[in-house]
C-alpha positions as CSV (number, residue, x, y, z in Angstrom):
1,M,-45.2,8.7,27.0
2,N,-43.2,9.5,23.8
3,E,-42.9,6.9,21.2
4,I,-40.1,6.2,18.8
5,T,-39.5,4.1,15.7
6,V,-36.7,1.5,15.8
7,A,-35.8,-0.3,12.6
8,I,-33.4,-2.9,11.3
9,A,-31.3,-1.6,8.5
10,E,-33.1,-2.7,5.3
11,G,-35.5,-4.6,7.5
12,P,-38.6,-4.4,9.7
13,S,-39.4,-1.6,12.1
14,V,-41.3,-1.3,15.4
15,V,-42.8,1.5,17.4
16,V,-41.7,1.5,21.1
17,A,-41.6,3.8,24.1
18,A,-38.7,6.2,24.3
19,G,-36.2,4.8,26.8
20,T,-36.4,1.3,25.4
21,T,-33.1,-0.6,25.4
22,V,-31.5,-2.1,22.4
23,K,-32.1,-5.5,23.8
24,A,-35.8,-4.9,24.1
25,A,-36.1,-3.4,20.6
26,L,-34.2,-6.3,19.0
27,S,-36.4,-8.8,20.7
28,S,-39.3,-7.4,18.7
29,L,-37.4,-7.1,15.5
30,L,-35.4,-10.4,15.3
31,S,-36.4,-14.0,15.2
32,N,-35.4,-16.2,18.1
33,K,-32.6,-17.8,16.0
34,Q,-31.4,-14.3,15.0
35,R,-31.4,-13.1,18.6
36,K,-29.2,-16.0,19.7
37,Q,-26.6,-14.9,17.1
38,T,-26.7,-11.3,18.0
39,V,-24.3,-9.9,20.6
40,A,-24.4,-6.1,20.0
41,A,-25.6,-3.6,17.5
42,R,-24.4,-0.7,15.5
43,I,-26.0,2.7,15.3
44,G,-24.4,4.5,12.4
45,D,-20.6,4.1,12.9
46,T,-21.0,3.4,16.7
47,L,-21.0,0.0,18.3
48,V,-23.5,-0.3,21.2
49,D,-24.5,-3.1,23.5
50,F,-27.9,-4.4,24.6
51,T,-28.1,-2.0,27.6
52,T,-28.0,1.2,25.4
53,V,-31.2,3.2,25.9
54,L,-32.9,4.6,22.7
55,D,-34.6,8.0,23.0
56,K,-35.2,8.8,19.3
57,D,-35.9,7.2,16.0
58,T,-33.1,4.7,15.4
59,V,-31.9,2.4,12.7
60,L,-30.0,-0.6,14.2
61,S,-27.6,-3.0,12.5
62,P,-27.3,-6.2,14.4
63,V,-23.8,-7.4,15.2
64,Q,-23.9,-11.1,14.8
65,I,-21.5,-14.0,15.6
66,G,-19.3,-14.5,12.6
67,S,-18.4,-10.9,12.1
68,E,-15.2,-9.1,13.0
69,E,-17.2,-6.6,15.1
70,A,-18.7,-9.5,17.1
71,L,-15.2,-10.8,17.7
72,E,-14.0,-7.4,18.9
73,V,-16.9,-7.3,21.4
74,L,-16.2,-10.8,22.6
75,R,-12.5,-10.2,23.1
76,H,-13.1,-7.0,25.0
77,S,-15.5,-8.8,27.3
78,A,-13.1,-11.7,27.7
79,A,-10.4,-9.2,28.8
80,H,-12.7,-7.9,31.6
81,I,-13.4,-11.5,32.7
82,M,-9.6,-12.2,32.8
83,A,-9.2,-9.1,35.0
84,L,-12.0,-10.2,37.3
85,A,-10.4,-13.7,37.6
86,V,-7.0,-12.2,38.4
87,R,-8.5,-10.0,41.0
88,G,-10.4,-12.9,42.4
89,I,-7.3,-15.0,42.8
90,Y,-4.7,-12.5,43.8
91,G,-6.8,-9.9,45.6
92,K,-6.9,-6.2,45.6
93,D,-3.1,-5.9,45.8
94,V,-3.3,-6.3,42.1
95,K,-3.8,-2.8,40.5
96,I,-5.4,-2.8,37.1
97,A,-4.5,-0.5,34.2
98,I,-6.0,-1.0,30.7
99,G,-7.4,-4.0,28.9
100,P,-8.4,-3.6,25.2
101,S,-9.2,-6.0,22.5
102,I,-6.5,-6.1,19.9
103,E,-6.0,-7.9,16.6
104,N,-6.5,-11.6,17.2
105,G,-7.1,-11.3,20.9
106,F,-6.9,-9.0,24.0
107,Y,-4.7,-8.1,27.0
108,Y,-4.8,-6.5,30.4
109,D,-2.0,-4.6,32.2
110,F,-1.5,-5.3,35.9
111,L,0.7,-3.8,38.6
112,Y,1.6,-6.5,41.0
113,D,4.7,-7.1,43.1
114,K,4.9,-10.8,42.2
115,P,5.7,-11.8,38.6
116,F,3.0,-13.7,36.7
117,S,4.2,-16.7,34.8
118,P,2.6,-19.1,32.3
119,E,2.3,-21.5,35.2
120,D,-0.3,-19.1,36.7
121,F,-2.5,-19.4,33.6
122,A,-4.2,-22.6,34.5
123,A,-5.6,-21.1,37.7
124,I,-6.7,-17.9,36.0
125,E,-8.3,-19.9,33.1
126,A,-10.2,-22.1,35.6
127,K,-11.5,-19.1,37.4
128,M,-12.6,-17.6,34.1
129,E,-14.4,-20.8,33.2
130,E,-16.3,-20.5,36.5
131,L,-17.3,-16.9,35.7
132,V,-18.4,-17.8,32.2
133,R,-20.7,-20.5,33.5
134,A,-22.2,-18.1,35.9
135,A,-23.6,-16.0,33.0
136,L,-22.8,-12.7,34.7
137,P,-24.3,-9.7,33.0
138,F,-22.2,-6.7,31.9
139,T,-23.8,-3.6,33.4
140,R,-23.1,-0.1,32.2
141,T,-23.3,3.0,34.5
142,E,-22.4,6.6,34.0
143,L,-20.8,8.7,36.8
144,S,-19.6,12.2,36.9
145,S,-15.8,12.4,36.5
146,A,-15.5,13.8,40.1
147,A,-17.5,10.9,41.5
148,A,-15.5,8.4,39.4
149,I,-12.2,9.9,40.6
150,E,-13.5,9.6,44.2
151,K,-14.5,6.0,43.7
152,F,-11.2,4.9,42.1
153,S,-9.1,6.9,44.5
154,G,-10.8,5.2,47.4
155,E,-9.9,1.8,45.8
156,Q,-6.3,3.0,45.3
157,E,-6.6,2.5,41.5
158,K,-4.2,5.3,40.5
159,F,-4.2,4.4,36.8
160,K,-8.0,4.8,36.5
161,V,-7.7,8.2,38.3
162,E,-5.1,9.4,35.9
163,L,-7.1,8.3,32.8
164,I,-10.2,10.1,34.0
165,Q,-8.2,13.3,34.8
166,D,-6.7,13.2,31.3
167,L,-10.1,12.6,29.7
168,A,-11.3,16.0,31.1
169,T,-15.0,15.1,30.5
170,E,-17.9,15.9,32.8
171,A,-18.9,12.2,33.0
172,V,-17.4,8.8,32.3
173,S,-18.7,5.4,31.4
174,L,-18.1,2.4,33.7
175,Y,-18.8,-1.3,33.2
176,Q,-19.3,-3.8,36.0
177,V,-19.2,-7.6,35.7
178,G,-19.3,-9.5,39.0
179,E,-17.4,-7.5,41.6
180,F,-15.1,-5.9,39.0
181,T,-15.8,-2.4,37.7
182,D,-13.7,-0.6,35.2
183,L,-13.5,2.6,33.3
184,C,-14.7,1.6,29.8
185,R,-16.5,2.8,26.8
186,G,-17.8,-0.7,25.9
187,P,-19.6,-2.2,24.3
188,H,-19.8,-5.7,25.9
189,L,-21.6,-9.0,25.5
190,P,-25.0,-9.4,27.1
191,D,-23.4,-11.8,29.6
192,T,-20.4,-14.0,30.1
193,S,-22.1,-17.2,28.8
194,F,-21.4,-16.0,25.2
195,I,-17.6,-16.5,25.8
196,K,-17.3,-20.1,24.5
197,A,-13.6,-20.5,23.9
198,F,-10.6,-18.7,25.2
199,K,-6.9,-19.1,26.0
200,L,-4.3,-17.2,27.8
201,L,-1.1,-17.0,25.7
202,R,1.8,-15.1,27.3
203,V,2.9,-12.5,29.7
204,A,5.2,-9.6,28.9
205,G,6.4,-6.4,30.5
206,A,4.9,-3.0,29.5
207,Y,5.5,0.5,30.6
208,W,2.5,2.5,31.8
209,R,1.4,4.6,28.8
210,G,4.5,3.5,26.9
211,D,6.7,5.7,29.1
212,E,10.0,4.1,30.2
213,K,10.1,6.4,33.2
214,R,6.7,5.1,34.5
215,D,5.5,2.0,36.3
216,V,6.6,-1.4,34.8
217,L,3.4,-3.4,34.3
218,Q,2.7,-7.1,33.6
219,R,0.7,-7.6,30.4
220,I,-1.2,-10.8,30.1
221,Y,-2.3,-11.6,26.5
222,G,-5.1,-13.9,25.6
223,T,-7.5,-14.7,22.8
224,A,-11.1,-15.7,22.5
225,F,-13.6,-17.1,20.0
226,F,-17.2,-18.0,19.8
227,D,-16.3,-21.6,18.7
228,K,-13.8,-24.0,20.1
229,K,-12.9,-25.2,16.6
230,D,-11.9,-21.6,15.7
231,L,-9.8,-21.4,18.9
232,K,-8.0,-24.7,18.0
233,K,-7.4,-23.5,14.5
234,Y,-5.9,-20.3,15.8
235,L,-3.7,-22.1,18.3
236,D,-2.4,-24.4,15.6
237,H,-1.7,-21.3,13.5
238,L,0.4,-19.9,16.4
239,E,2.4,-23.1,16.7
240,E,3.2,-22.9,13.1
241,A,4.1,-19.3,13.5
242,K,6.5,-20.2,16.3
243,K,8.2,-22.7,14.0
244,R,8.7,-19.9,11.5
245,D,9.8,-17.3,13.9
246,H,12.6,-15.5,12.1
247,R,14.5,-14.9,15.3
248,R,14.8,-18.6,16.1
249,L,15.5,-19.5,12.4
250,G,17.9,-16.7,12.1
251,K,20.0,-18.2,14.9
252,E,19.6,-21.8,13.7
253,L,20.5,-21.0,10.1
254,E,23.3,-18.6,11.2
255,L,21.9,-15.6,9.3
256,F,22.1,-12.8,11.8
257,T,22.7,-12.0,15.5
258,I,22.0,-9.1,17.9
259,R,24.5,-8.5,20.7
260,D,23.9,-6.4,23.8
261,E,27.5,-5.1,23.7
262,I,26.8,-3.7,20.2
263,G,23.4,-2.3,21.0
264,P,19.7,-3.4,20.8
265,G,18.1,-3.1,17.4
266,L,21.4,-3.2,15.6
267,I,21.9,-6.2,13.3
268,L,25.1,-8.2,12.8
269,W,24.8,-10.1,9.5
270,Q,26.6,-13.4,9.7
271,P,28.2,-14.9,6.5
272,K,25.1,-16.7,5.3
273,G,22.8,-13.8,6.2
274,A,25.2,-11.4,4.4
275,Q,25.1,-13.7,1.3
276,L,21.3,-13.7,1.4
277,R,21.3,-10.0,1.7
278,R,23.7,-9.6,-1.2
279,L,21.6,-11.7,-3.5
280,I,18.5,-9.7,-2.7
281,E,20.5,-6.4,-3.2
282,D,22.0,-7.6,-6.5
283,F,18.5,-8.6,-7.8
284,W,17.1,-5.2,-6.7
285,K,19.9,-3.3,-8.5
286,D,19.6,-5.4,-11.6
287,E,15.8,-4.8,-11.8
288,H,16.2,-1.1,-11.2
289,Y,18.8,-0.8,-14.0
290,R,16.4,-2.6,-16.3
291,H,13.7,-0.1,-15.4
292,D,15.9,2.9,-16.2
293,Y,16.9,3.9,-12.6
294,Q,20.3,5.2,-11.6
295,L,22.0,4.2,-8.4
296,L,23.1,6.7,-5.8
297,Y,25.1,6.4,-2.6
298,T,24.8,9.1,0.1
299,P,26.3,9.7,3.6
300,H,25.0,8.5,6.9
301,I,25.0,11.9,8.6
302,A,24.3,15.5,7.6
303,R,24.3,18.9,9.1
304,Q,21.5,19.5,11.4
305,D,20.3,22.5,9.3
306,L,19.4,20.0,6.5
307,W,16.9,18.4,8.8
308,K,15.5,21.8,9.8
309,T,14.9,22.6,6.1
310,S,13.3,19.2,5.4
311,G,11.0,19.6,8.4
312,H,12.2,16.4,10.1
313,L,13.3,18.3,13.2
314,D,9.8,19.8,13.5
315,F,7.7,16.7,12.6
316,Y,10.0,13.7,13.4
317,S,12.5,14.7,16.1
318,E,11.3,12.1,18.6
319,N,12.4,9.4,16.1
320,M,15.8,10.9,15.5
321,Y,19.1,10.5,17.5
322,S,20.8,13.3,19.3
323,S,23.0,15.6,17.4
324,M,26.8,15.4,17.4
325,D,29.3,18.3,17.2
326,I,31.9,18.1,14.4
327,D,34.1,21.1,13.9
328,E,31.7,23.1,16.0
329,V,28.9,22.3,13.6
330,K,25.9,20.1,14.6
331,Y,25.3,16.9,12.6
332,Q,22.7,14.2,12.9
333,L,22.3,10.6,11.7
334,K,19.9,10.4,8.8
335,P,16.4,9.1,9.4
336,M,15.6,9.4,5.7
337,N,17.4,9.5,2.4
338,C,15.1,12.0,0.7
339,P,17.1,15.3,1.4
340,F,20.3,13.7,0.0
341,H,18.6,12.9,-3.3
342,I,17.3,16.4,-3.5
343,G,20.8,17.6,-2.9
344,V,21.9,15.7,-6.0
345,F,19.1,17.2,-8.0
346,N,19.9,20.7,-6.8
347,S,23.6,20.3,-7.6
348,E,23.0,21.5,-11.1
349,K,20.4,23.2,-13.3
350,R,17.8,20.8,-14.6
351,S,15.8,20.9,-17.8
352,Y,12.3,19.5,-18.5
353,R,14.0,17.3,-21.1
354,E,15.8,15.4,-18.3
355,L,12.6,14.5,-16.5
356,P,11.7,12.0,-15.3
357,I,14.8,11.4,-13.2
358,R,14.7,8.1,-11.3
359,W,17.3,7.7,-8.6
360,C,17.5,4.7,-6.2
361,E,19.6,3.8,-3.2
362,L,19.9,1.1,-0.7
363,G,20.5,3.7,2.0
364,T,20.9,2.8,5.7
365,V,19.0,5.1,8.0
366,Y,18.7,5.4,11.8
367,R,15.5,5.9,13.8
368,Y,14.9,5.6,17.5
369,E,12.7,2.8,18.6
370,R,11.8,2.1,22.2
371,A,13.5,-0.9,23.6
372,G,10.2,-2.7,24.2
373,A,9.2,-2.2,20.5
374,L,12.3,-3.8,19.1
375,H,11.6,-7.2,17.5
376,G,14.4,-9.1,15.6
377,L,14.7,-7.9,12.1
378,L,11.1,-6.5,12.0
379,R,11.7,-3.5,14.3
380,V,15.3,-2.2,14.5
381,R,17.2,1.0,15.0
382,G,19.4,0.9,12.0
383,F,18.0,-0.4,8.7
384,T,18.5,-0.2,5.0
385,Q,15.7,1.2,2.9
386,D,15.2,0.1,-0.7
387,D,14.6,3.8,-1.5
388,A,14.0,5.6,-4.7
389,H,12.8,9.1,-5.7
390,I,11.4,10.1,-9.0
391,F,11.4,13.7,-10.0
392,C,8.9,14.4,-12.8
393,R,6.6,16.9,-14.5
394,P,2.9,16.9,-13.7
395,D,2.1,15.4,-17.1
396,Q,4.4,12.5,-16.3
397,L,3.0,11.6,-12.9
398,E,0.4,9.0,-13.8
399,D,2.8,7.1,-16.1
400,E,5.5,7.1,-13.4
401,I,3.1,5.7,-10.8
402,E,2.0,3.0,-13.3
403,N,5.7,2.1,-13.9
404,I,6.4,1.9,-10.2
405,L,3.5,-0.4,-9.7
406,S,4.7,-2.7,-12.5
407,L,8.2,-2.9,-11.0
408,N,6.8,-3.3,-7.5
409,L,4.6,-6.2,-8.3
410,H,7.2,-7.9,-10.4
411,I,9.7,-7.8,-7.5
412,L,7.1,-9.0,-5.0
413,R,6.1,-11.9,-7.3
414,A,9.8,-12.9,-7.8
415,F,10.1,-13.4,-4.0
416,G,6.9,-15.4,-3.9
417,F,4.3,-12.8,-2.8
418,S,1.3,-12.9,-5.1
419,D,-1.4,-12.2,-2.5
420,Y,-1.7,-8.6,-1.2
421,D,-4.0,-5.8,-0.3
422,I,-3.7,-2.4,-1.8
423,Y,-4.7,0.8,0.0
424,L,-5.1,4.4,-1.3
425,S,-4.6,6.8,1.5
426,T,-6.2,10.2,1.0
427,R,-5.6,13.8,2.4
428,P,-5.4,14.0,6.2
429,E,-6.7,16.9,8.3
430,K,-3.3,18.6,8.4
431,Y,-1.6,18.9,5.1
432,V,0.6,21.1,2.9
433,G,0.1,22.0,-0.8
434,S,-2.9,23.2,-2.7
435,D,-6.2,21.4,-2.8
436,E,-5.8,21.3,-6.6
437,N,-2.4,19.5,-6.4
438,W,-3.9,17.0,-3.9
439,H,-6.8,16.3,-6.2
440,K,-4.5,15.8,-9.2
441,A,-2.1,13.5,-7.3
442,T,-4.9,11.4,-5.8
443,E,-6.5,11.0,-9.2
444,A,-3.2,10.0,-10.7
445,L,-2.8,7.3,-8.1
446,K,-6.3,6.1,-8.7
447,L,-6.0,6.0,-12.5
448,A,-2.6,4.2,-12.3
449,L,-4.2,1.5,-10.1
450,E,-7.2,1.2,-12.4
451,K,-5.1,1.0,-15.5
452,K,-3.2,-1.9,-14.0
453,G,-6.5,-3.6,-13.1
454,L,-5.6,-3.5,-9.4
455,G,-8.3,-3.6,-6.8
456,Y,-7.8,-1.2,-3.9
457,M,-9.4,0.1,-0.7
458,I,-9.6,3.7,0.3
459,D,-8.0,4.6,3.6
460,P,-9.5,8.0,4.2
461,G,-7.3,10.6,5.8
462,E,-4.3,8.4,6.2
463,G,-2.1,10.1,3.6
464,V,1.1,11.7,4.8
465,F,0.9,15.5,5.4
466,Y,2.8,16.1,2.1
467,G,0.8,14.0,-0.2
468,P,-1.5,10.9,-0.9
469,K,0.0,7.5,-1.1
470,I,-0.5,3.9,-2.1
471,D,0.4,1.1,0.4
472,I,0.7,-2.5,-0.5
473,K,0.4,-5.1,2.3
474,I,1.7,-8.5,1.3
475,K,0.4,-11.8,2.8
476,D,2.6,-14.6,3.8
477,Q,2.1,-18.4,3.8
478,L,0.1,-18.1,7.1
479,G,-2.1,-15.3,5.7
480,R,-0.5,-12.6,7.8
481,S,-0.3,-9.1,6.4
482,W,2.9,-7.2,6.3
483,Q,3.3,-3.6,5.3
484,C,6.1,-3.3,2.8
485,S,5.6,-1.2,-0.3
486,T,4.7,2.4,-0.3
487,I,4.3,5.0,-3.1
488,Q,4.0,8.6,-1.9
489,V,3.5,11.8,-3.9
490,D,5.2,14.8,-2.3
491,F,4.5,18.6,-2.8
492,N,6.3,19.6,0.4
493,L,10.0,18.9,0.0
494,P,10.3,20.3,-3.6
495,E,8.9,23.6,-2.1
496,R,11.0,23.5,1.0
497,F,14.2,22.9,-0.9
498,Q,13.3,25.3,-3.8
499,M,13.6,22.6,-6.4
500,H,13.2,23.8,-10.0
501,F,13.6,22.8,-13.6
502,T,13.6,24.9,-16.7
503,G,10.4,24.2,-18.7
504,A,9.8,24.4,-22.4
505,D,8.7,28.0,-21.8
506,N,12.2,28.8,-20.5
507,S,10.6,29.5,-17.0
508,D,11.3,27.8,-13.7
509,H,8.8,25.1,-12.6
510,Q,8.6,22.9,-9.5
511,P,9.0,19.2,-10.1
512,I,6.7,16.6,-8.4
513,M,8.6,14.2,-6.1
514,I,7.6,10.6,-5.7
515,H,8.9,8.6,-2.7
516,R,8.8,4.9,-3.0
517,A,10.0,1.8,-1.3
518,L,9.2,-1.6,-2.6
519,M,10.4,-3.8,0.2
520,G,10.2,-1.2,3.0
521,S,13.5,-2.1,4.4
522,L,15.9,-5.0,3.7
523,E,15.9,-6.0,7.4
524,R,12.1,-6.2,7.7
525,F,11.7,-7.8,4.2
526,I,14.3,-10.5,5.0
527,G,12.5,-11.2,8.3
528,V,9.3,-11.7,6.4
529,L,11.0,-13.9,3.9
530,I,12.4,-16.1,6.6
531,E,8.9,-16.6,8.1
532,H,7.2,-16.9,4.7
533,Y,9.5,-19.8,3.6
534,A,10.3,-21.1,7.2
535,G,14.0,-20.6,6.2
536,A,13.7,-23.0,3.2
537,F,14.5,-20.3,0.6
538,P,14.0,-20.8,-3.2
539,L,17.2,-21.8,-4.9
540,W,17.8,-18.5,-6.6
541,F,18.4,-16.6,-3.4
542,A,19.3,-19.4,-1.0
543,P,22.6,-18.5,0.7
544,V,23.8,-22.1,0.1
545,Q,22.5,-23.9,-2.9
546,A,24.2,-27.2,-2.5
547,R,26.3,-29.2,0.0
548,I,28.7,-32.0,-1.1
549,L,28.5,-35.2,1.0
550,N,31.0,-38.0,0.6
551,I,30.1,-41.6,1.7
552,T,33.6,-42.6,2.8
553,D,37.0,-41.0,3.0
554,D,37.8,-42.6,-0.3
555,Q,35.8,-39.9,-2.1
556,A,37.1,-36.9,-0.1
557,E,39.6,-35.8,-2.7
558,Y,36.9,-36.1,-5.5
559,G,34.6,-34.1,-3.3
560,E,37.2,-31.3,-2.9
561,E,37.7,-31.2,-6.7
562,L,34.0,-31.0,-7.3
563,Y,33.7,-28.2,-4.6
564,R,36.4,-26.1,-6.3
565,H,34.8,-26.5,-9.7
566,L,31.3,-25.5,-8.7
567,R,32.6,-22.5,-6.8
568,L,34.5,-21.3,-9.9
569,C,31.2,-21.8,-11.8
570,G,29.6,-19.3,-9.4
571,L,27.5,-21.8,-7.4
572,R,27.1,-21.3,-3.7
573,V,28.3,-24.6,-2.4
574,E,29.4,-26.1,0.9
575,K,31.2,-29.3,1.6
576,D,30.8,-31.9,4.4
577,L,33.6,-34.4,3.9
578,R,33.8,-35.5,7.5
579,N,34.2,-39.2,8.4
580,E,30.6,-39.5,9.6
581,K,27.7,-41.6,8.5
582,L,26.0,-40.4,5.4
583,N,22.5,-40.4,7.0
584,Y,23.8,-38.2,9.8
585,K,25.2,-35.7,7.3
586,I,22.0,-35.8,5.2
587,R,20.0,-35.0,8.3
588,E,22.2,-32.0,9.1
589,A,21.9,-30.7,5.6
590,Q,18.1,-31.0,5.8
591,I,18.0,-29.1,9.1
592,A,20.1,-26.4,7.5
593,K,17.5,-26.3,4.7
594,I,20.0,-26.8,1.9
595,P,18.2,-27.1,-1.4
596,Y,20.4,-29.8,-2.9
597,M,22.7,-32.5,-1.4
598,L,25.4,-33.8,-3.8
599,I,26.2,-37.3,-2.8
600,V,29.4,-38.8,-4.0
601,G,30.5,-42.5,-3.6
602,D,32.8,-44.8,-5.5
603,K,30.4,-45.0,-8.5
604,E,30.1,-41.2,-8.8
605,K,33.9,-40.9,-8.4
606,E,34.5,-43.4,-11.2
607,D,31.9,-41.9,-13.5
608,R,32.7,-38.3,-12.6
609,T,29.1,-37.6,-11.7
610,V,27.0,-36.6,-8.7
611,T,23.8,-38.1,-7.2
612,L,21.3,-35.5,-6.2
613,R,19.0,-35.4,-3.2
614,R,16.6,-32.6,-2.6
615,R,15.8,-31.1,0.8
616,D,12.3,-32.6,0.6
617,G,13.8,-36.1,0.5
618,S,13.3,-36.8,-3.2
619,N,16.2,-38.1,-5.3
620,L,17.4,-37.4,-8.8
621,P,19.5,-39.8,-10.9
622,P,23.2,-39.3,-11.2
623,M,24.3,-36.5,-13.6
624,S,27.5,-34.9,-14.9
625,W,28.9,-31.7,-13.3
626,D,27.9,-29.7,-16.4
627,A,24.3,-31.1,-16.3
628,F,24.0,-30.1,-12.7
629,T,25.3,-26.5,-13.2
630,D,23.0,-26.1,-16.2
631,M,20.0,-27.3,-14.1
632,I,20.8,-24.9,-11.4
633,A,21.3,-22.0,-13.8
634,A,17.9,-22.7,-15.4
635,E,16.2,-22.9,-12.0
636,V,17.8,-19.6,-10.9
637,R,16.7,-17.8,-14.1
638,E,13.1,-19.1,-13.6
639,G,13.1,-17.9,-10.0
640,R,14.3,-14.4,-10.9
641,G,11.5,-14.2,-13.5
642,Y,13.8,-14.2,-16.6
C-alpha cells in the first residue's frame, strides 16, 4: 500500500496510507481541542471537507471556528438543512433550485405553487432544529453527468438537470444529508450538530437564473452562526439597519418618492430632498473649483455612432436603453459621460502647456437595471454621477492621482466617512493597451497611495479592460461597506477617439485619461448618507436647520418676523405657529430630525431673543437673533471643513 505524507501548514506531519480522508489525517495531527474547533480544511486555495480523500503528499490548513471560511461552510450547510426541512414539511411538490452561502447568510430558491410567508418560518425552523439535533452527516458522492441527469429527471428536478447539462462535465459532485441530495461542490460541515444558531429572515421572489422570462421562484433567506450570542448581535444589527432604511426614512422625512406611473428606478425628489441634493451639489462644485477643476454640462442623448466609437455598444449594450430615431438618425440615452468630455477636448487643438485639464460634471446617465435589482436610491435607472475626467501627460499622472486622492478623502471626511478600505485593481485577462502602459499606470497608482500613506489591498485581475483602478469602499455607522469612489486610468478611449495634444517637440502625443467619481452617484451617496445618519443630518447639509415654535398665539406675529429675518440671512428655517401644545410640536420636530427648535414665548418676544432646543433634547440659554445666526454660520463652516 502506498504511503503519503500529510502535514499541517507550518506544523507537524504524519505518514498515512494513500486514500486516507482529511478527517482521519487531522485526527492524527490536531489535539482534541483543535479538532473540536475544526470544520473543514484548505488545500492550497481550495476548501475541502472531512470526507475528501488524500492520494498524494498534502499540506492541510485547518479551517477553524472563528474564521470567515468556517462561517461560509456553516452557512452553506445550513442552507441544505433548510432545504431538507422545507422538503420534509411540504413534500416533493416543492422543486429545489440553488442554495448558496452569501455575505452574512444563505438562501435557497424553491418552486412551489403556494406562497411561503414569514408565518411558515416557525415550522421550518422547528424542523431544522430537529435535524440539527440528529447530527446527520453530510456525505459526498460523485456520479457521471449522465447518471446524475437520469437521477434528477426521475425526481422531476428540472433545475438540477439544466445545471448539469450546462456544466458539460463528465462527472458531478453530489451531497446528501438525510433524505435530501443536491448537486453541490461543497464543502460542508462534518455533520449537522455543528449548526448552533440560525434564523430564517425573509422570503422574496427571484427569477430562475435571473431571467425574467423563466420560472418565478421563492427565495428564503436565512443566516447562521456558531454561537447564539453572535446570532443575537447580528439580529440586533438588522433591527438597527431597518430603523435606518433609507426607503422608510426617505418617505417619513419627505425626501424622495418613486411612482409606478412615472417608472421604477426613477427618482422624484421632493422639496426637502431637493434641498439636500442642492447642498451636496454646491459643496461638490465649490471644492472642485478650489482644486482647479472646470465645470461642464453635456446632453442626455447622443448619436448612436458615438457609442459605437466608444465601444459601449460592443461591451455595454445590455445596460443601455433602446435607440430612438430623430431626423432619421439613431440616438441613445447616455450610460456614461466620458465621450462628451472627450468631445470637448477634441473641439480644438490642445498643447502640452494646457495639461493637465480637469473637467467635472454632475451628469445624469441612464442604465438598464432589472426590476428585481432596483432598490430605493441605491439601485436606480437614472442617476447623476459626480463625474470628472483628467487629461494629462505621462509625467503628470502620479501627481494627478495623488491630487485626486486628497480631494476624495477630504470630501468623504466632510460627510462623516473616515473609515474605509482601499483596493488597487490590476490588469484583467482581457485588456487593451501595451503591457508597458499598464505597468506605468499601476505603479503610478501604487506610488500615489504610498505617498499619501494610505494602506491598500491588491484586487488581482479586477481592473477594467482599459486600465487599472483604485476603489474606495466607505464604512457607515453600522460597519457596512459601500462602494463609492473610483479612480481609473484609461488607455482605450484616447486611442478610440484619436485624442492628441501637441508636445514640446511639436509632435502629436496621446494624453492619458483618468476617470474618477468620488461619490459614485448622488442618488446612491444620499441613500448611504440617510442610513449612516439615520436621517439626522449634520447641520451644514440638513435640509431644514431650524424650526420656529411658538407657545401661544400671542407670539405668532413675532415668530413670523423671526422666520422672515432668518430666511433673508440664508438659513433654512421652517415655522410651526399652530395653536397646538408646545410639547406636541417639539415631538413632531424631533421626529422630523430638525437640528434646532427655536422656541418663542412672551419672554423671548419681549427681549427679542430665542430659546434653543437641540434635537437630542438638550437646551441652550436664550440668545439674540444675531448670536444664533453667527452660531449656525460657525457650525456650518466647521462641518464643511473650512
